[in-house]
C-alpha positions as CSV (number, residue, x, y, z in Angstrom):
1,M,-15.0,-107.6,33.8
2,T,-17.4,-106.7,31.1
3,D,-15.3,-103.8,30.0
4,L,-12.2,-106.0,29.8
5,F,-14.1,-108.6,27.8
6,D,-15.4,-106.0,25.4
7,S,-12.0,-104.3,25.0
8,Y,-10.5,-107.7,24.2
9,W,-12.9,-108.4,21.4
10,V,-12.6,-104.9,20.1
11,L,-8.8,-105.0,20.0
12,L,-8.5,-108.6,18.7
13,P,-9.5,-107.8,15.0
14,V,-7.2,-104.7,15.1
15,K,-4.3,-106.8,16.2
16,V,-5.0,-109.5,13.7
17,L,-5.2,-107.0,10.9
18,A,-2.0,-105.2,12.0
19,V,-0.1,-108.6,12.0
20,L,-1.4,-109.5,8.6
21,V,-0.4,-106.1,7.2
22,L,3.1,-106.5,8.6
23,F,3.3,-110.0,7.3
24,L,2.3,-109.0,3.8
25,T,4.3,-105.7,3.7
26,F,7.8,-106.4,5.0
27,P,8.4,-109.7,3.2
28,L,7.5,-108.1,-0.1
29,L,9.7,-105.2,0.7
30,V,12.6,-107.5,1.5
31,G,11.9,-109.5,-1.7
32,Y,12.1,-106.3,-3.8
33,M,15.2,-105.3,-1.9
34,E,16.9,-108.6,-2.8
35,H,16.2,-108.0,-6.5
36,K,17.7,-104.6,-6.4
37,V,20.6,-105.1,-3.9
38,M,21.9,-108.2,-5.6
39,A,21.6,-106.5,-9.0
40,H,23.7,-103.6,-7.9
41,M,26.2,-105.9,-6.2
42,Q,26.5,-107.8,-9.6
43,A,26.8,-104.5,-11.6
44,R,23.4,-104.8,-13.2
45,L,20.1,-102.9,-12.9
46,G,17.6,-105.5,-11.8
47,P,13.8,-105.0,-12.2
48,M,13.1,-101.7,-14.1
49,E,9.9,-102.1,-16.1
50,A,7.2,-103.1,-13.7
51,G,6.3,-99.8,-12.1
52,R,7.2,-96.2,-12.9
53,F,10.3,-96.1,-10.7
54,H,12.9,-98.8,-10.7
55,G,10.5,-101.7,-11.0
56,V,8.8,-101.0,-7.6
57,L,5.8,-103.1,-8.8
58,Q,7.9,-106.1,-9.8
59,L,6.6,-108.3,-6.9
60,V,3.0,-107.4,-7.8
61,A,3.7,-108.5,-11.3
62,D,5.2,-111.7,-10.0
63,G,2.1,-112.3,-7.9
64,I,-0.2,-111.9,-10.9
65,K,2.1,-114.3,-12.8
66,F,1.8,-117.0,-10.1
67,V,-2.0,-116.6,-9.9
68,Q,-2.2,-117.2,-13.7
69,K,0.0,-120.3,-13.7
70,E,-1.5,-123.7,-13.6
71,S,-1.2,-125.5,-10.3
72,I,0.1,-129.0,-11.2
73,I,0.1,-132.0,-8.8
74,P,2.2,-135.0,-9.9
75,R,0.3,-138.2,-10.6
76,A,2.2,-140.3,-8.1
77,A,2.1,-137.6,-5.3
78,D,0.1,-137.8,-2.1
79,R,-2.4,-135.1,-3.1
80,W,-3.6,-134.0,0.3
81,V,-0.2,-133.8,1.9
82,F,1.2,-132.1,-1.3
83,A,-1.6,-129.5,-1.2
84,L,-1.3,-128.8,2.6
85,A,2.5,-128.5,2.8
86,P,2.6,-124.8,1.7
87,A,0.0,-123.8,4.4
88,V,1.9,-125.7,7.1
89,A,5.1,-123.9,6.2
90,L,3.3,-120.5,5.9
91,I,1.0,-120.2,8.9
92,P,3.7,-120.5,11.7
93,G,5.5,-117.7,9.9
94,I,2.4,-115.5,10.3
95,L,2.0,-116.3,14.0
96,V,5.6,-115.3,14.8
97,F,4.8,-111.7,13.9
98,G,2.2,-111.7,16.7
99,F,4.8,-112.1,19.5
100,I,7.3,-109.5,18.4
101,P,7.3,-106.3,20.6
102,Y,7.0,-103.3,18.2
103,G,7.0,-100.7,21.0
104,R,6.6,-100.2,24.7
105,D,2.9,-101.1,24.6
106,L,2.8,-102.5,21.1
107,V,2.9,-106.3,21.7
108,P,0.0,-108.1,19.9
109,I,0.4,-111.3,21.9
110,R,2.4,-111.0,25.2
111,S,3.6,-114.1,26.9
112,D,6.0,-114.9,29.8
113,V,7.6,-117.5,27.4
114,G,7.3,-115.5,24.2
115,L,10.9,-116.1,23.3
116,F,10.6,-119.8,23.2
117,V,7.2,-119.7,21.5
118,T,8.6,-117.6,18.6
119,L,11.6,-120.0,18.3
120,A,9.3,-123.0,18.3
121,L,7.0,-121.4,15.6
122,S,10.0,-120.4,13.4
123,S,11.2,-124.0,13.4
124,V,7.8,-125.6,12.6
125,S,8.0,-124.6,8.9
126,V,10.5,-127.4,8.3
127,I,7.5,-129.8,8.8
128,G,6.0,-128.2,5.7
129,V,9.2,-128.7,3.8
130,L,9.3,-132.4,4.8
131,M,5.7,-132.8,3.8
132,A,6.4,-131.2,0.4
133,A,9.5,-133.4,-0.1
134,W,7.9,-136.7,0.8
135,S,4.6,-136.1,-1.0
136,S,6.1,-135.0,-4.3
137,A,7.1,-138.6,-5.3
138,N,10.4,-137.2,-6.5
139,K,13.8,-138.5,-5.2
140,Y,15.4,-135.1,-5.5
141,S,12.7,-133.5,-3.5
142,L,13.0,-136.2,-0.8
143,M,16.8,-135.7,-0.6
144,G,16.2,-131.9,-0.2
145,G,13.7,-132.5,2.6
146,V,16.0,-134.9,4.4
147,R,18.8,-132.3,4.2
148,A,16.5,-129.6,5.5
149,A,15.6,-131.8,8.5
150,A,19.3,-132.7,9.2
151,Q,20.2,-129.0,8.9
152,L,17.4,-128.0,11.3
153,I,18.5,-130.5,13.9
154,A,22.1,-129.3,13.7
155,Y,21.5,-125.6,13.9
156,E,18.5,-125.4,16.2
157,L,20.6,-126.3,19.2
158,P,23.1,-123.4,18.9
159,L,20.3,-121.0,18.0
160,V,18.3,-121.9,21.1
161,L,21.4,-121.9,23.4
162,A,22.3,-118.4,22.1
163,A,18.7,-117.2,22.8
164,A,18.8,-118.9,26.2
165,A,21.9,-116.9,27.1
166,V,20.0,-113.7,26.4
167,A,17.0,-114.9,28.5
168,M,19.5,-115.7,31.3
169,Q,21.1,-112.3,31.1
170,A,17.7,-110.5,31.1
171,G,16.2,-112.7,33.7
172,S,13.1,-113.3,31.6
173,A,11.8,-115.1,28.5
174,D,9.3,-112.3,27.8
175,L,10.4,-110.5,24.7
176,A,9.1,-107.2,25.9
177,V,11.0,-107.5,29.2
178,I,14.2,-108.5,27.3
179,V,14.0,-105.3,25.2
180,E,13.4,-103.1,28.2
181,R,16.3,-104.5,30.2
182,Q,19.0,-104.4,27.6
183,G,18.7,-100.7,26.7
184,W,19.1,-99.2,23.2
185,W,22.7,-100.3,22.9
186,G,21.6,-103.9,23.0
187,Y,23.6,-107.0,24.0
188,V,26.3,-106.8,21.2
189,V,28.8,-105.6,23.7
190,G,30.5,-108.2,25.9
191,P,30.1,-112.0,25.9
192,L,26.7,-111.9,24.1
193,A,28.3,-110.4,21.0
194,V,29.4,-114.0,20.4
195,G,25.8,-115.1,20.9
196,F,24.7,-112.6,18.2
197,F,27.1,-114.2,15.8
198,I,25.9,-117.7,16.7
199,Y,22.3,-116.8,16.5
200,G,22.7,-115.0,13.1
201,T,24.6,-118.0,11.6
202,A,22.1,-120.5,12.9
203,A,19.2,-118.4,11.7
204,L,20.7,-118.3,8.2
205,A,21.0,-122.1,8.3
206,E,17.4,-122.5,9.5
207,L,16.2,-120.3,6.6
208,T,18.3,-122.4,4.2
209,R,19.8,-119.2,2.9
210,P,23.2,-119.1,1.2
211,P,25.8,-120.3,2.1
212,F,23.6,-122.9,3.9
213,D,21.2,-123.6,1.0
214,M,22.0,-127.3,0.6
215,P,18.3,-128.4,0.7
216,V,17.6,-126.4,-2.5
217,A,21.0,-126.9,-4.1
218,D,19.9,-126.3,-7.7
219,S,23.1,-127.8,-9.2
220,E,22.4,-131.2,-7.4
221,L,18.7,-131.4,-6.5
222,V,17.0,-129.3,-9.3
223,F,15.2,-127.2,-6.6
224,G,14.8,-129.5,-3.7
225,H,11.4,-129.8,-2.1
226,L,10.1,-127.1,-4.5
227,T,10.8,-129.0,-7.7
228,E,7.3,-130.2,-8.3
229,Y,5.5,-127.0,-7.1
230,T,3.9,-124.4,-9.4
231,G,1.6,-121.5,-9.2
232,L,0.3,-120.1,-5.9
233,R,1.7,-123.1,-3.9
234,F,5.2,-122.2,-5.1
235,A,4.5,-118.5,-4.3
236,F,3.5,-119.5,-0.7
237,F,6.8,-121.2,-0.2
238,L,8.7,-118.1,-1.5
239,L,6.6,-115.9,0.8
240,T,7.5,-118.2,3.7
241,E,11.2,-117.7,2.9
242,Y,11.0,-113.9,2.9
243,A,8.7,-113.9,5.9
244,G,11.3,-116.0,7.7
245,I,14.1,-113.5,6.8
246,V,12.0,-110.7,8.3
247,S,10.9,-112.6,11.4
248,Q,14.4,-114.0,12.2
249,S,15.8,-110.5,11.7
250,A,13.1,-109.1,14.1
251,I,13.9,-111.7,16.7
252,A,17.6,-111.0,16.4
253,A,17.0,-107.3,16.7
254,T,14.8,-107.8,19.7
255,L,17.3,-110.1,21.5
256,F,20.6,-108.4,20.7
257,L,20.1,-104.9,19.2
258,G,17.6,-103.2,21.6
259,G,14.5,-103.9,19.6
260,W,12.3,-100.8,19.3
261,Q,14.7,-98.7,21.5
262,G,17.0,-96.1,20.0
263,P,19.3,-93.3,21.1
264,V,16.4,-90.9,20.6
265,L,12.7,-91.2,20.0
266,D,12.0,-94.8,20.9
267,G,9.5,-96.4,18.6
268,P,8.7,-99.1,16.0
269,W,10.7,-97.3,13.4
270,W,13.9,-98.3,15.1
271,L,12.9,-102.0,15.0
272,A,12.0,-101.6,11.3
273,A,15.4,-100.0,10.5
274,K,17.2,-102.8,12.4
275,V,15.2,-105.5,10.6
276,L,15.9,-104.0,7.2
277,A,19.6,-103.7,8.1
278,L,19.8,-107.4,9.1
279,S,17.8,-108.4,6.0
280,F,20.3,-106.5,3.9
281,C,23.1,-108.6,5.5
282,V,21.2,-111.8,4.6
283,I,21.1,-110.6,1.0
284,W,24.7,-109.6,1.1
285,F,25.8,-113.0,2.2
286,R,23.9,-114.6,-0.6
287,A,25.8,-112.5,-3.1
288,T,29.2,-113.0,-1.4
289,Y,29.7,-116.5,0.0
290,P,29.7,-119.9,-1.9
291,R,27.6,-122.8,-0.9
292,L,29.0,-125.1,1.8
293,R,29.4,-128.9,1.2
294,E,27.1,-131.0,3.3
295,D,29.9,-132.3,5.5
296,Q,31.2,-128.7,6.0
297,L,27.8,-127.6,7.0
298,Q,27.3,-130.3,9.6
299,S,30.8,-130.1,11.1
300,F,30.6,-126.4,11.4
301,A,27.4,-126.8,13.5
302,W,28.4,-129.7,15.7
303,L,32.1,-129.1,16.1
304,R,32.2,-125.3,16.4
305,L,28.8,-123.6,17.0
306,V,27.5,-126.1,19.6
307,P,30.6,-126.1,21.8
308,V,31.0,-122.3,21.6
309,S,27.3,-121.8,22.5
310,L,27.5,-124.1,25.5
311,L,30.6,-122.2,26.7
312,L,28.7,-118.9,26.2
313,L,25.8,-120.2,28.3
314,L,28.3,-121.2,31.0
315,V,30.1,-117.8,31.0
316,V,26.8,-115.8,31.0
317,G,25.5,-117.9,33.8
318,F,28.7,-117.5,35.9
319,L,28.7,-113.7,35.4
320,K,25.0,-113.5,36.3
321,V,25.5,-115.5,39.5
322,Y,28.5,-113.4,40.4
323,E,26.5,-110.2,39.9
324,V,23.7,-111.5,42.2
325,G,26.4,-112.5,44.7
326,I,27.7,-109.0,44.9
């Protein structure tokens, strides 16, 4: 018992440090990738000056810029809520990285209900958005926050149903077990290919990424809940967005693409490659598709994704029972 207790306290700081390194590395990498990928898609160069090679230190320069900017709080704002909102949005994004299985024995926090914990944590950030919107004393910020809440309610249901279909197929809500039971080819063959499309679409909407970026529609709401934020608080919200892209890509890769498994040499490098590929798709969609209207966004969720996800759950359940019956 003493040895177990000692090993726990020895491994705990290592796990915390590893999660923080991942949290600070991959979102910055995806942020730089968005600069360069969108630039090339739009026939321009993107960042070139910060750093000796293709602006590789652009995000470091941006971080220094945010540190130097004055942090302004509107006179009519609720100061405490306004100041806490970025942390409320950011901290759940850090915790999600602790539940992702990076290898056969590389799971910082393993839980029998890890899937649903990660989904719950990834949706908590909208509370920070609502806090920022309400406390800013700005009608455009408030409208953006209300849109974000309505969008979360609409797209959380199909996202959870698609993930529940995977848990039903694998017979477990433990993310490590789900990866091991699906094999390196994943669940993108068969009925769960529809679940992959549903999950990806709903995750884009939860991240308020184009074409689902109505809460920060700059042509209508200035910049939504971020309108009144400056300096490091604004940077924390941006870091939350890119961390959300990475975490949702990691969850999707874990559920549908085999996670850390590959055709040869299983390991965390396969998960990293899949996360970067899915993050590239998120950036690609931003450069390709126009923003939906609010009514189109809601009708697409309630009239299309929700019925299809319920049907998917029914089909997967039927096939699972039939296999057991054999």
